[in-house]
C-alpha positions as CSV (number, residue, x, y, z in Angstrom):
1,P,0.0,0.0,0.0
2,E,1.0,3.6,-0.6
3,D,0.2,6.9,0.9
4,D,0.9,9.8,-1.5
5,R,0.6,12.7,1.0
6,P,3.5,15.0,1.5
7,L,5.4,14.9,4.7
8,C,3.9,18.1,6.1
9,D,0.4,16.6,5.9
10,I,1.5,13.4,7.6
11,R,3.2,15.4,10.4
12,A,0.2,17.7,10.8
13,I,-2.4,14.9,11.1
14,D,-1.0,11.4,11.6
15,E,1.8,12.2,14.1
16,K,-0.5,14.0,16.6
17,P,-1.8,10.9,18.4
18,Y,1.7,9.6,18.8
19,K,2.9,12.9,20.2
20,L,-0.1,13.0,22.5
21,L,0.4,9.4,23.8
22,A,4.2,9.0,23.4
23,G,4.8,8.8,27.1
24,D,2.0,6.3,27.6
25,L,2.7,3.9,24.8
26,D,5.0,1.0,25.7
27,S,5.1,-0.3,22.1
28,V,3.9,0.3,18.5
29,M,3.9,-1.6,15.3
30,T,5.2,-0.3,12.0
31,A,3.2,-0.8,8.8
32,H,4.4,-1.9,5.3
33,V,3.0,1.3,3.9
34,A,5.2,3.2,1.4
35,Y,5.1,7.0,1.4
36,P,6.6,7.8,-2.0
37,E,6.5,11.6,-1.5
38,V,8.9,11.0,1.4
39,E,10.9,7.9,0.5
40,P,10.1,4.8,-1.7
41,G,10.1,1.8,0.6
42,P,7.7,0.5,3.3
43,A,8.0,2.2,6.7
44,T,8.9,-1.0,8.4
45,F,12.3,-0.9,6.7
46,S,12.8,2.9,6.9
47,R,15.3,4.6,9.2
48,F,13.6,7.8,8.4
49,W,10.2,6.8,9.7
50,I,11.5,5.1,12.8
51,H,13.6,8.2,13.5
52,E,10.6,10.4,12.9
53,L,8.7,8.3,15.4
54,R,11.4,8.5,18.0
55,Q,12.7,12.0,17.5
56,G,9.7,13.8,16.0
57,C,7.1,12.2,18.2
58,G,9.1,11.6,21.3
59,F,8.3,7.9,21.4
60,D,10.8,5.8,23.3
61,G,9.0,2.4,23.5
62,L,9.5,-0.8,21.7
63,V,9.0,-0.8,17.9
64,F,7.6,-4.0,16.4
65,S,7.8,-4.7,12.7
66,D,4.6,-5.6,11.0
67,D,4.3,-9.2,10.0
68,L,7.4,-9.9,7.9
69,A,5.5,-12.6,5.9
70,M,2.9,-10.1,4.5
71,G,2.9,-9.2,0.8
72,G,3.9,-5.6,1.5
73,A,7.2,-6.8,3.0
74,L,8.1,-9.5,0.3
75,G,10.0,-7.0,-1.9
76,A,12.6,-6.5,0.8
77,G,14.3,-9.9,0.1
78,S,14.4,-13.2,2.0
79,I,12.9,-13.6,5.5
80,V,16.4,-13.0,7.0
81,E,17.0,-10.0,4.8
82,R,13.6,-8.5,5.8
83,A,14.3,-9.1,9.4
84,R,17.8,-7.5,9.1
85,K,16.4,-4.5,7.3
86,A,13.7,-3.9,9.9
87,L,16.3,-4.1,12.7
88,E,18.8,-1.9,10.9
89,A,16.0,0.7,10.4
90,G,15.7,1.0,14.1
91,G,13.1,-1.5,14.9
92,D,13.4,-3.6,18.1
93,A,11.3,-6.7,17.6
94,L,10.1,-8.8,14.7
95,I,6.7,-10.3,14.0
96,L,6.4,-13.4,11.8
97,C,3.0,-15.0,12.1
98,N,1.6,-15.8,8.7
99,K,4.3,-18.2,7.7
100,P,5.5,-20.0,10.8
101,E,7.4,-22.4,8.6
102,E,9.9,-19.5,8.0
103,T,10.7,-19.2,11.7
104,D,13.5,-21.7,11.8
105,R,15.1,-20.1,8.7
106,L,14.9,-16.7,10.3
107,L,16.4,-17.8,13.6
108,A,19.2,-19.8,12.0
109,G,20.1,-16.9,9.6
110,L,19.8,-13.8,11.7
111,D,22.8,-12.8,13.7
112,W,21.5,-10.2,16.2
113,E,22.5,-9.2,19.7
114,P,20.2,-7.1,21.8
115,T,21.4,-3.6,22.5
116,E,21.1,-1.8,25.8
117,A,18.3,0.4,24.3
118,F,16.4,-2.8,23.4
119,R,16.8,-4.2,26.9
120,R,15.5,-0.9,28.4
121,R,12.6,-0.7,26.0
122,S,11.6,-4.3,26.2
123,A,11.6,-4.2,30.0
124,R,8.6,-1.8,29.7
125,I,6.4,-4.5,28.2
126,E,7.3,-7.3,30.6
127,P,4.3,-8.1,32.7
128,S,4.7,-7.0,36.3
129,K,2.4,-9.8,37.4
130,R,0.6,-12.8,36.0
131,I,-3.1,-12.7,35.5
132,A,-4.7,-16.2,35.9
133,S,-8.0,-15.6,34.3
134,R,-10.3,-13.0,32.6
135,E,-12.2,-12.8,35.9
136,A,-9.0,-12.0,37.8
137,L,-8.1,-9.4,35.2
138,S,-11.5,-7.6,35.7
139,L,-10.7,-7.4,39.4
140,D,-7.2,-6.0,38.9
141,A,-6.9,-2.3,40.0
142,Q,-4.2,-1.4,37.4
143,Y,-6.4,-2.9,34.6
144,E,-9.4,-0.9,35.9
145,A,-7.4,2.3,36.0
146,C,-6.4,1.8,32.3
147,L,-10.0,1.2,31.3
148,R,-11.0,4.4,33.0
149,R,-8.4,6.3,31.0
150,I,-9.6,5.1,27.6
151,P,-12.6,7.4,27.3
152,Q,-10.4,10.4,28.3
153,T,-7.7,9.5,25.8
154,S,-10.4,9.0,23.1
155,R,-11.9,12.4,23.9
156,D,-8.4,13.9,23.8
157,L,-7.9,12.5,20.3
158,I,-11.3,13.6,19.1
159,D,-10.6,17.1,20.5
160,W,-7.3,17.1,18.7
161,E,-9.0,16.3,15.4
162,E,-11.4,19.3,15.6
């Protein structure tokens, strides 16, 4: 998929939710969308877009790739090359779910060592406790606090759009 808007329009509209929520988001996922007015390839493999997310929006959480088996990623080479490009662009974690048979090839071919930045970011998404059931989750105070915040965040986003 492609988005033909110029960078100024993307910054003015699409980046606002990320700027608003940057401190609250522990992770985001890239997309295999190309923005040809900015650069030719998909955002998942783009240093520019991940830098824009981190520097332009102030996001310091974990960046997951979109599924590396999707059609929008296939033009970036083999599964190992796609993974390498996503990590070299500044991504932290890889998703591979639509072709699980590629997992062994990816793990055997990818030479990657976690950086200190990755360790710091990934620690943010480690669960602080285990929830045994959906019923237990509904009784969890932290979960309830998050649920109460959703309507306010939604209102903030709606107000931002007006």
